[in-house]
VEXSESE-945965 format. One record per residue: x negated, y negated, z of N, C-alpha, C in turn; residue number from 1; chain; residue in three letters. Coordinates in steps of 0.02 Angstrom, whole numbers. Atoms other than C-alpha are relative to their C-alpha. Layout:
<recs>
REC   n.xx   n.yy   n.zz  ca.xx  ca.yy  ca.zz   c.xx   c.yy   c.zz num chaine residu
REC      X      Y      Z      X      Y      Z      X      Y      Z NUM      A    ALA
...
</recs>
This chain:
<recs>
REC   n.xx   n.yy   n.zz  ca.xx  ca.yy  ca.zz   c.xx   c.yy   c.zz num chaine residu
REC    -38     66     -7      7     -5      3    -61    -73     -3   1      A    UNK
REC     27     43     -9    -66   -166    -34      1    -55     69   2      A    UNK
REC    -36     57    -63    -96   -276    123     14    -44    -27   3      A    UNK
REC     -4     81      9     -5   -433    135    -35    -49     35   4      A    UNK
REC     20     64    -28    -74   -599    129     38    -17     65   5      A    UNK
REC    -20      0    -74    -74   -658    320    -17    -89     -1   6      A    UNK
REC     16     62    -10    -74   -864    356    -50      2     64   7      A    UNK
REC     55      6    -55   -181   -816    516     24    -55     35   8      A    UNK
REC      6     35    -24   -109   -951    597     34     -8     62   9      A    UNK
REC    -43     -9    -47    -50   -977    780     86    -18     21  10      A    UNK
REC    -67     22     11    114  -1065    724     39     29    -11  11      A    UNK
REC    -57    -54     10    275   -961    776      4      4    -62  12      A    UNK
REC    -26    -29     45    347  -1005    611    -44     29    -84  13      A    UNK
REC     55    -35     51    181   -954    512     23     87     29  14      A    UNK
REC    -29    -51    -21    210   -808    616     58     49    -33  15      A    UNK
REC    -63      3      6    380   -792    566    -25     33    -84  16      A    UNK
REC      0     -7     77    339   -799    369    -59     63      1  17      A    UNK
REC     29    -74     17    192   -667    387     52     50    -10  18      A    UNK
REC    -20    -70     -2    317   -534    431     86     -4    -49  19      A    UNK
REC    -75      9     16    498   -599    339    -19    -69    -78  20      A    UNK
REC     -4     51     47    416   -728    215    -19     18    -97  21      A    UNK
REC     15    -48     54    363   -613     54     67    -13    -38  22      A    UNK
REC    -59      3     33    470   -621    -92     43     90     -8  23      A    UNK
REC    -49    -48      2    621   -494    -97      4     19     89  24      A    UNK
REC    -16    -26    -58    598   -457     99     64    -29     26  25      A    UNK
REC    -60     37    -35    725   -588    158     70     37    -54  26      A    UNK
REC    -48    -33     40    837   -499      3     30     64     50  27      A    UNK
REC    -27    -63    -28    816   -324     83     52    -20     91  28      A    UNK
REC    -10     14    -83    852   -404    264     83    -22    -34  29      A    UNK
REC    -82     36     29   1016   -493    175     47     64     -2  30      A    UNK
REC    -34    -34     13   1062   -334    115     24     74     58  31      A    UNK
REC      1    -15    -45   1035   -247    271     46    -18     54  32      A    UNK
REC    -44     31    -82   1125   -340    385     84     20    -37  33      A    UNK
REC    -48    -15      6   1286   -270    279     -3     63      6  34      A    UNK
REC    -26    -69    -42   1253    -91    362    -41     36    -51  35      A    UNK
REC     35    -18     17   1145     42    322     -1     23    -87  36      A    UNK
REC      6    -19     79   1067     87    145    -39     55    -19  37      A    UNK
REC     50    -80     36    990    245     41    -68    -61    -41  38      A    UNK
REC     67     33     39    830    175    -61     33    -29    -49  39      A    UNK
REC     -2     23     92    912    177   -242     73    -57     34  40      A    UNK
REC    -60     70     -6   1066     63   -158    -44    -59      6  41      A    UNK
REC     49     48     -6    918    -56    -97      9    -19    -56  42      A    UNK
REC     35      6     68    846    -38   -269     42    -18    -74  43      A    UNK
REC    -61     35     11   1009    -64   -338     37    -52     19  44      A    UNK
REC    -15     67    -30   1064   -208   -267    -48    -55     -3  45      A    UNK
REC     55     60      7    900   -305   -290    -13     15    -82  46      A    UNK
REC     15     18     82    908   -340   -475    -86    -32    -40  47      A    UNK
REC     68     31     -4    723   -334   -535    -53     31     37  48      A    UNK
REC     67      1    -41    611   -260   -411     -4     56     -1  49      A    UNK
REC     38    -91     18    499   -116   -458      9     66     65  50      A    UNK
REC    -10    -49    -64    529     44   -348    -57     -9     29  51      A    UNK
REC     62     14    -65    342     29   -277      5    -49     37  52      A    UNK
REC     17     42    -48    348   -139   -228     70     -2     67  53      A    UNK
REC    -43     -3    -72    524   -102   -120    -38     60     48  54      A    UNK
REC     64    -35    -79    417     46    -34    -18    -41     32  55      A    UNK
REC     32     34    -57    293    -75     13     22    -55     33  56      A    UNK
REC    -16     59    -38    402   -210     76     72     67     46  57      A    UNK
REC    -19    -48    -64    511    -67    185    -30     18     39  58      A    UNK
REC     50    -35    -24    350     12    248     -6    -53     45  59      A    UNK
REC      8     44    -31    305   -169    299     26    -25     55  60      A    UNK
REC    -60     11    -62    465   -203    398     -8     37     23  61      A    UNK
REC     12    -54    -60    457    -34    493    -60    -26     22  62      A    UNK
REC     45      7    -31    286    -72    524     15    -58     47  63      A    UNK
REC     -2     49    -57    344   -237    603     74     17     30  64      A    UNK
REC    -54    -13    -46    480   -163    693     78    -28    -12  65      A    UNK
REC    -74     47     19    616   -244    584     77     47    -28  66      A    UNK
REC    -59    -39     18    708    -98    504    -31     97     20  67      A    UNK
REC     29    -90     35    684    103    499     50     35     12  68      A    UNK
REC    -42    -34     49    744    253    440     22     49     51  69      A    UNK
REC    -43    -38    -45    887    360    487      8     47    -26  70      A    UNK
REC    -45    -37     29    957    509    450     42     32     -9  71      A    UNK
REC    -67      6      2   1104    523    380     45     64    -30  72      A    UNK
REC    -70    -83     -2   1156    709    347    -27      5    -69  73      A    UNK
REC      4      0     60   1126    810    208    -38    -11    -54  74      A    UNK
REC     75     18     45    958    779    155    -11    -80    -11  75      A    UNK
REC    -17     72     24   1001    598    136    -49    -53     77  76      A    UNK
REC     19     57    -34    902    441    229      2    -55    -15  77      A    UNK
REC    -53     61      5    963    282    254    -49    -59     40  78      A    UNK
REC     29     59    -30    867    112    308     38    -38     32  79      A    UNK
REC    -55     44    -40    946     -6    430    -52    -47     77  80      A    UNK
REC     46     43    -29    903   -151    537     -6     40     83  81      A    UNK
REC     -6    -22    -88    834   -122    736     29    -61     27  82      A    UNK
REC    -13     60    -64    876   -250    876    -29    -58    -45  83      A    UNK
REC     25     34     -6    735   -344    825     15    -18    -78  84      A    UNK
REC    -22     30     70    799   -359    634     45    -29      6  85      A    UNK
REC    -80     35    -12    971   -403    680     -1    -90      1  86      A    UNK
REC    -12     58    -10    896   -565    749    -15    -42    -39  87      A    UNK
REC     26     18     57    853   -612    570     62    -28    -28  88      A    UNK
REC    -87      8     35   1062   -636    547     -2    -77     -8  89      A    UNK
REC    -16     42     -7   1053   -817    583    -41    -40    -58  90      A    UNK
REC     31     21     72    895   -854    468     38     10    -70  91      A    UNK
REC    -19    -16     69    981   -766    315     56    -60    -24  92      A    UNK
REC    -35     22     39   1141   -863    341     -6    -74      0  93      A    UNK
REC     11     89    -17   1062  -1045    382    -23     11    -91  94      A    UNK
REC     37      2     68    974  -1002    215     46     -5    -44  95      A    UNK
REC    -60      9     56   1133   -952    118     48    -89      1  96      A    UNK
REC    -33     74      3   1201  -1131    162    -40    -29    -20  97      A    UNK
REC     36     45     49   1052  -1201    108    -11      9    -51  98      A    UNK
REC     -8    -10     84   1060  -1110    -55     49    -19    -16  99      A    UNK
REC    -67     13     26   1240  -1166    -81     -8    -75    -19 100      A    UNK
REC      6     81     46   1176  -1353   -108    -23     -9    -60 101      A    UNK
REC     37      3     64   1095  -1302   -271     36     42    -28 102      A    UNK
REC    -26    -51     62   1163  -1246   -442    -34     51    -13 103      A    UNK
REC     12    -67     19   1139  -1067   -483    -75    -31    -77 104      A    UNK
REC     46     -6     60    980  -1064   -641     58     38    -50 105      A    UNK
REC    -58    -43     70   1067  -1015   -824    -66     27    -25 106      A    UNK
REC    -49    -32     -9   1067   -896   -858      4     37     74 107      A    UNK
REC     -6    -46    -81   1115   -807   -682      1     77    -26 108      A    UNK
REC      0    -99      2   1074   -626   -657     41      9     70 109      A    UNK
REC     -8    -12    -32   1215   -560   -561    -41     63     54 110      A    UNK
REC     39    -65    -39   1162   -441   -389     19     72    -24 111      A    UNK
REC     -9    -75     22   1165   -259   -429     62     21     58 112      A    UNK
REC    -46    -15    -40   1286   -233   -288      9    -71     51 113      A    UNK
REC    -21     63    -20   1388   -352   -179      5      6     83 114      A    UNK
REC     17     11    -77   1313   -327      3     -6    -78     17 115      A    UNK
REC    -10     87    -23   1303   -522     -8     33    -32     42 116      A    UNK
REC    -63      3     -9   1455   -535     17     35     15     71 117      A    UNK
REC    -17    -32    -42   1483   -427    169    -48    -32     65 118      A    UNK
REC     69     43    -24   1308   -526    241     41    -62     19 119      A    UNK
REC    -23     62     15   1385   -686    214     58    -27     56 120      A    UNK
REC    -87     27    -43   1575   -679    279    -14     31     64 121      A    UNK
REC    -16     -5   -100   1549   -580    429    -78    -47     41 122      A    UNK
REC     21     40    -38   1416   -696    489     17    -96      5 123      A    UNK
REC    -41     47    -20   1515   -840    447     50    -15     53 124      A    UNK
REC    -72    -11    -39   1668   -761    527    -46     -9     87 125      A    UNK
REC     26     -7    -42   1545   -769    683     -6    -63     39 126      A    UNK
REC     18     97    -21   1520   -956    700     74     -8     -3 127      A    UNK
REC    -85     49     -9   1719   -990    696     27     37     51 128      A    UNK
REC    -36    -10    -50   1851   -972    828     42    103    -12 129      A    UNK
REC    -49    -69     37   1929   -774    818     25     41     51 130      A    UNK
REC    -17    -45    -66   1979   -735    994     65     -7      0 131      A    UNK
REC    -60    -12     22   2151   -753    932     33     46    -53 132      A    UNK
REC    -13    -52     70   2130   -628    782    -25     67     12 133      A    UNK
REC     43    -61    -19   2120   -444    790     65     46    -70 134      A    UNK
REC    -26    -38     73   2149   -340    600    -58     33    -13 135      A    UNK
REC     52    -18     33   2056   -246    500      3     13    -69 136      A    UNK
REC    -33      1     51   2061   -279    317    -87     10    -58 137      A    UNK
REC     78    -33     44   1961   -214    160     12    -56    -54 138      A    UNK
REC     18     44     46   1902   -326     37    -31     27    -68 139      A    UNK
REC      7    -20     42   1887   -295   -132    -27    -19    -55 140      A    UNK
REC     31     81     24   1777   -392   -227    -33     32    -54 141      A    UNK
REC     17    -46     50   1748   -333   -420      2     77     27 142      A    UNK
REC     11    -56    -17   1784   -174   -358    -34     37     42 143      A    UNK
REC     50    -28    -52   1666   -159   -220     36    -13     78 144      A    UNK
REC    -53    -18    -44   1752   -118    -57    -69    -36     57 145      A    UNK
REC     27     25    -71   1691   -214    123     58     -3     45 146      A    UNK
REC    -22    -21    -75   1758   -159    290     -4    -57     30 147      A    UNK
REC     18     33    -50   1808   -325    393     41     28     62 148      A    UNK
REC    -26    -14    -92   1847   -280    588    -12    -53     27 149      A    UNK
REC     -6     76    -41   1907   -427    685     39     39     48 150      A    UNK
REC    -37    -19    -67   1955   -386    870    -25    -56     69 151      A    UNK
REC      5     56    -38   1977   -534    977    -74    -23     17 152      A    UNK
REC     70     43     -6   1792   -621    948    -37     55    -12 153      A    UNK
REC     48    -75      6   1720   -467    897     -8     23    -84 154      A    UNK
REC    -19      0     86   1687   -458    715    -64     39    -52 155      A    UNK
REC     51    -40     11   1594   -314    613     24      1    -80 156      A    UNK
REC    -25     23     82   1585   -333    397    -70     39    -13 157      A    UNK
REC     36    -41      3   1511   -189    332     28     12    -83 158      A    UNK
REC    -11    -18     76   1478   -145    142     40     81     -9 159      A    UNK
REC    -31    -86     -8   1601      7    127     79      2     26 160      A    UNK
REC    -74    -14    -27   1793     70    128     28    -23     69 161      A    UNK
REC    -34    -10    -66   1900     32    281     46     50     -1 162      A    UNK
REC    -42    -51     -8   1993    165    376     64    -49      4 163      A    UNK
REC    -80     35      3   2177    130    371    -14    -73     23 164      A    UNK
REC      0     57     15   2155    -64    332     77    -27     31 165      A    UNK
REC    -46     58      5   2285   -190    386     16    -15    -64 166      A    UNK
REC    -57      7     77   2296   -256    218    -60     21    -33 167      A    UNK
REC     34      3     44   2189   -261     76     13    -56    -59 168      A    UNK
REC    -13     56     23   2134   -401    -13    -52     -5    -42 169      A    UNK
REC     62     18     42   2054   -421   -180    -20    -67    -56 170      A    UNK
REC     20     65     34   1953   -548   -301    -39     32    -34 171      A    UNK
REC     43      9     32   1821   -584   -396    -57    -28     27 172      A    UNK
REC     71     54    -35   1643   -638   -347     -1    -70     -7 173      A    UNK
REC    -15     91     31   1636   -781   -465     35    -47     39 174      A    UNK
REC    -55     46    -36   1788   -852   -395     -3    -18     80 175      A    UNK
REC     28    -25    -83   1728   -800   -200    -35    -50      1 176      A    UNK
REC     51     62     -8   1571   -904   -243     10    -73     -4 177      A    UNK
REC    -45     75     14   1662  -1048   -323     26    -52     76 178      A    UNK
REC    -36     17    -57   1776  -1053   -168    -46    -30     72 179      A    UNK
REC     57      6    -64   1645  -1022    -37    -43    -90      1 180      A    UNK
REC     63     55      6   1529  -1177   -103     43    -59    -35 181      A    UNK
REC    -27     79     -3   1686  -1315   -123     22      7    -73 182      A    UNK
REC      9     25     60   1677  -1286   -327     93     20    -18 183      A    UNK
REC    -63     -4     21   1860  -1223   -311     42     16     42 184      A    UNK
REC    -10     35    -51   1992  -1281   -208     51     65     31 185      A    UNK
REC    -37    -51    -34   2073  -1139    -72     62     29    -55 186      A    UNK
REC    -68    -19     -1   2250  -1146   -126     -6     31    -80 187      A    UNK
REC     27    -16     80   2179  -1132   -340    -16     87     23 188      A    UNK
REC     43    -48     -6   2089   -973   -278     59     74     41 189      A    UNK
REC    -45    -66      0   2208   -886   -178     53     17    -70 190      A    UNK
REC    -68      3     65   2361   -923   -327    -43     33    -46 191      A    UNK
REC     25    -23     60   2254   -882   -468    -60     67      9 192      A    UNK
REC     65    -58     32   2107   -771   -433      9     66     95 193      A    UNK
REC     -9    -53    -63   2180   -651   -274     47     44     15 194      A    UNK
REC    -77    -34    -28   2294   -528   -205      7     42     28 195      A    UNK
REC    -25    -11    -90   2357   -476    -47     49     48     -3 196      A    UNK
REC    -61    -65    -28   2413   -305     -6     22     12     87 197      A    UNK
REC     -5    -27    -76   2471   -292    162     40     41     26 198      A    UNK
REC    -24    -76    -30   2513   -138    262     24      1     52 199      A    UNK
REC    -24     28    -52   2533   -215    424     20    -57      6 200      A    UNK
REC    -30     97     -1   2660   -379    410    -24    -12     63 201      A    UNK
REC     -4     60    -54   2617   -510    507    -97     -6     -1 202      A    UNK
REC     85     -5    -13   2414   -472    490     -7    -48    -56 203      A    UNK
REC     16     58     57   2404   -583    327     -4    -77     39 204      A    UNK
REC     -8     67    -44   2469   -726    440   -102    -12     34 205      A    UNK
REC     73    -24    -45   2282   -673    549    -57    -21    -73 206      A    UNK
REC     50    -18     67   2186   -622    391    -15    -78     -8 207      A    UNK
REC    -10     53     34   2215   -801    303      1    -58     39 208      A    UNK
REC     23     42    -37   2188   -906    458    -82     17     22 209      A    UNK
REC     57    -13    -15   2014   -823    475    -22    -24    -71 210      A    UNK
REC     37     17     71   1980   -862    271      6    -58      9 211      A    UNK
REC      4     63     -8   2025  -1044    314    -49    -30     13 212      A    UNK
REC     76     21    -54   1897  -1052    460    -55     -6    -35 213      A    UNK
REC     69    -30     33   1773   -974    367    -16    -54    -62 214      A    UNK
REC     11     27     32   1806  -1069    226    -13    -75      4 215      A    UNK
REC     15     81    -29   1804  -1239    310    -72      4     38 216      A    UNK
REC     58    -15    -53   1639  -1186    386    -48    -10    -67 217      A    UNK
REC     18    -10     89   1568  -1149    205    -16    -79    -31 218      A    UNK
REC     15     79     44   1595  -1308    130      4    -78     44 219      A    UNK
REC     -8     64    -43   1596  -1416    292    -13    -54    -27 220      A    UNK
</recs>
């Protein structure tokens, strides 16, 4: 494995960048905040990363104690965040907020999967009041499922299908991104670019309340 260069500075910001400042490393962490993933899932989501580079970055993250391998059964290994790795959640979210102030370069490359939606949604939901909300929703974004659980202040958003959701919310990634970055009015998004399938009557009001609070935070 190629030895990563270090700033060799006493400054704690430099020490943080020694661990997570390399190209691709933050995006690997971003995707793992959406839940454990196999190597192939990470590679598919990180469009353009070479297998050997992903292997190096994962090994470095493991050496630094930010991720670990777990046996997922049936001969499958997954990577997941450690407690230390989960502490990068605030960094990832603030980078998302900062990046939203810039227009994407053209032509844009769509992520290979939408783990980024689960990560950003989960982080944003933890920053708004949710003590009055309790529901489980499955978001289907361009056909990819995100499980969102809200239970009286506790938030869990994972890149997976939901078990017995109270509702299913279907939309497209580009429309969701446009709404979350203030490029599309929420009422237009809900009217023209979203579908809500309610399984438990009444829970749609709680879901829409959360989405309003999250949108207000993101577009602030």
